[in-house]
N, C-alpha and C positions, 0 to 999 in steps of 0.2 A: 924587189924590196916589198915587204909586207907591212901594210898600215893597219890591218885588222888587229884587235886585241887578241892575245894568245888564246884565251878560252874560246873565243868565237872562231878563230882559225882552226883550232883542234876540232870543235864541233862540226865545222864545215867539212873537214876531211873525213870524219867518221860517217857523216851523212852521205858522202860520195861513195865511200868504200863499203859501208855497212858493217865495218869491223874495226875494233880498237887496234887489233894487231896489224891489220893492213894499213890503217891510218898512221900508226907509229912507224911502220916501215917506209911509207911515202914521205913522212916528215923527218925521218932519221932521228927520232927521239924514243925514249923508253915507253912501253905501253902503259906503265903505271902513271907516267906524266899525263898521258892522254886521258886516262880514266879519272885522274884527280881533277883536271881542268873541266871536264864535262860534268862531273859531279858538283863541282863548285858553281858552275853555270846553272845547273838545275836547282841547286839550293838557293841561289840568289834570286832566280825567277819565281821559284816556289811551285813548279810543276815539272813532271818528268818530260823530257824531250825525246827519249828513246824507249822503246819496248825491248827488253833484253830477251834473247832466245839462245838456245844452245849453239846455234850455227851463225849467230850474228845479231845485229841490232837494226830495228826499223823505227822510223820516225813516228811519234805520236802526232796528233793534230796540232798541238802547240809547237812541236818540233818542225813540222812542215811550214808553219807560218814564220818561225824564226829562220828557217832555211831560205825562204824567199827574201827576207830582209838581208841576210848575210850575203846572198849572191849579189843583190843590188849594191851593197856596200863594197864588196870585193871588186865589182866591175868599176864602180866610181873611183875607188882607190887606185886601181891600176891605170885608169885613164888620167887621173890627176898626176900621178908620178911621171907618166910619159910626157904630159904637158909641161911639167916643171923641168924635166930633163932637156926637152927639145925647144922649149920656148913657144910651142904651139899653143893656141888657146888665147893668147894675149890679144889676138885680133877679134875675138868675140866681144865686140863692143857695141852690139845692137841688141835690142830686146823687142820682141813682138808681143803685143798685148791684145787679147780679144775680150770685149766686154759688152754688156748690154747698156742701153742708153742711159739709164739712171746713174750708173757708175761713171759714165763718160762725161757727165756734166761737171762733177767736182772731184770726186775721190781719186780717180786715175790721173787726170792732168795735174792735180796738186801734188800727188806722190811723185810724178815724173819731174816736176819742177824742183821738189825737195831733193830728189836723188841727183839731179844734174848739178845742183849747187856743190855737191861733194865730188861728183864724177862727171865733169863737163864733156868728156870725150865719148860718153855713151849716148847713142842715138836711139830713138824709139819709133815704133810704128804702132798705131792704135787702130784697130778695126772694130767699129761699132756694129754689132750683129745681134741676132736673136739669141735667146739664152741657150737653146740646144746647139746652135751653130758655134757659139763660143766654146762649149765643151768639146765639140767635134774637132775644132781646130787644134786644141791642145792634144787630143788623142792622136791625131794624124801628123803632129809635128809642125803644123802651120803657125802655131803660136807657142810662145814660151810659157805663158801664164794666162789664165782666164779669170775674170771677175764677173760673176753672173748670179742670177736667181735660180734656185732649184726647188723642186718638190720631190721628196722621196730620196732614198739612198742612191749614191753614185758609185759605180763599180769599175769604170774604165779609167778613172783619173785618181790622182792623189789629192785629197781635200786638205789643204793646208790650214784652212780656217773656215768655220761655219757659224754664222750668227743669225738669229731671227731678227728681221727688219720689220718693224711695225709699218702700217700704212697711215698716211695723213691725207686729209682733204686740202686741196689748194683753194683758198678762199680769197675773194677780193678784199682789200682794205676797207673797213667800214661796214662789212657785211654783217647781217644779224648773227651769224655763227662765229664771227671772228674772235670774240672774246671768250668763247667756251674752252674749258680745259680738255674736253673730249666730246665726241658725238657718236651716236649709233647710226646704223644703216638707215633707219627710218628718217632720222634727221637729215642725213645726206641726200636721200632719194626724194625729199620734198622739193628739191631744186633741179633745174636742168643739169645734166651731167655730160662731161666729156670723158669717155672711157677708151681704153685700148681695145683692140679687136679680140673676138673670141679665139682662144688658143694660147694667149699669153697667160703667164702664171697669175698675174694680178687680176685679170678679167675672169679667169676660171674660178678663183677664190671668191671674187665679188659675186659672181652669178650663183655660186653655191650658197653664200651667205644670204643673198636676197631670196633665194628659193626657201631656205630654212625659215626666214622671217615672213614668208608669204607676201613678198613685195614684187610687184611687176614693174620692170624698168624698161623704158624706151630711151636710149641715150640720145641726147641732142647732137652729139658729135662723136664719131668713132674714128680714132686716129692713133697710130702706134708711135708717132713722134711726139716728144714732150713739148717742143717749141710752140706748135700750134695750140696745144692744150693750154699752155700758160697764157698765150695771147687771148684765147677765148675767155679765160677767167678774168684777165685784166680788163677786157672790153665789156664785162658785165654779162657775158653770155650764160654763165652758170658756174659750176664747180668741177673739179677734176681730182684725180687720185695720184699719189706718188709715194714711193718708198721713203720712209723717214731715215735718212742717213746721218742724222745727228747735228747738222749745221743749218737746219731750216729756219730756226728762230733768228738767225743772223741776217737773213736775206730779204726781209720784208721791205726795208727802206729802198733797196736797189731794184727789186723785182716787182714792187707794187702789189704783192700778195702776202698773205700770211698762211700759216699751216695749223690745222687742228687735227689732233690724233683721232683716228676712227677706231672705236672700241668694238671689236668683234673677234671671237676666238678663231674664226676660220682663217684669219690672216696669219696666225702663228704657225701654219703648216708650211710656210715658205721661208727658205733660208737664203742669205747671201753667202756665197762661197768664193774663196780663192782656190783655184785648181791648177795643178801642174801634172805633167805626164808621169806615169809609172814606168819603171824599167828604163828610163833614159836620163842620163846625167846632164843637168842644165849647165849652161855657162856660169862663170862667176857673176857676171853682171845680172843674169836672170835670177840667180839665187838670191843675191842681195836685194834686188828690187822686189822679189816676192816677199821677202821678210818685211820690207817697208810697207807693202800693201796690206799684209796681215796686221801689222801694228796700226796702220791708219784705220782699217775697218773696225778693229776692236776699240780703238780710241773713240771713233765716231759713236759707237753704240754705248760707250760709258758716259757720254755727255748728258 
């Protein structure tokens, strides 16, 4: 059974055979029907998908990209039909998530709780790992979805969502900076700081920004875990940095801190991404949960 649209199915066969005539023979349809559907597809997209030659047809760059998409779609459709016929796949009621710690504090567990209200039979495993490790786990099939920070383009995964997440200072209640709308790096660095270790995306960008500003910083605390940094701030040890995921203004009463945006263009180089694997069809549960994560991350940034 074929779930692909007719024009995409015909395009796929022409790409395989390199000939309208051979594609028509394989599909048992008239060559004119093949040509008409391919032309319609090209017209709709607005670019040629094939270069026509006397002895056949070869894919253009746009055609090659569409071919990769069509092959993935064909594989997923075939797998889905088999699952529907046999009932297999219904047991795929678990989802593995890899995420960096900032997302593990609120966004991911809240999304899991929301998802399980509608689908209580789905179980989750969350692995809190470094940003590169989260991506690696998706690539190698150890996780269904990753939520992590990145800098630069990603080639080995499918990026379902990418948003720039500003950075905020974690400030004790009543601090001199607590009432500010935003602060610069010089304001921030006038106080003792808790920072992540070199090599993390936030620390890399902070160090670049400080160097551009001509500021020398000796952190009072270096720690990659957020919990000690929060306690350091609450105890009056200084300030810390965290990605602003949209709900920070709601947590001052419960966490004993407030958040002040840090205004520096260097932090705009970092994105928060929801990542899934390329070339591998996820389970229904993983697909639905990924959509919820994407919606949650976009909603947080719109607040």
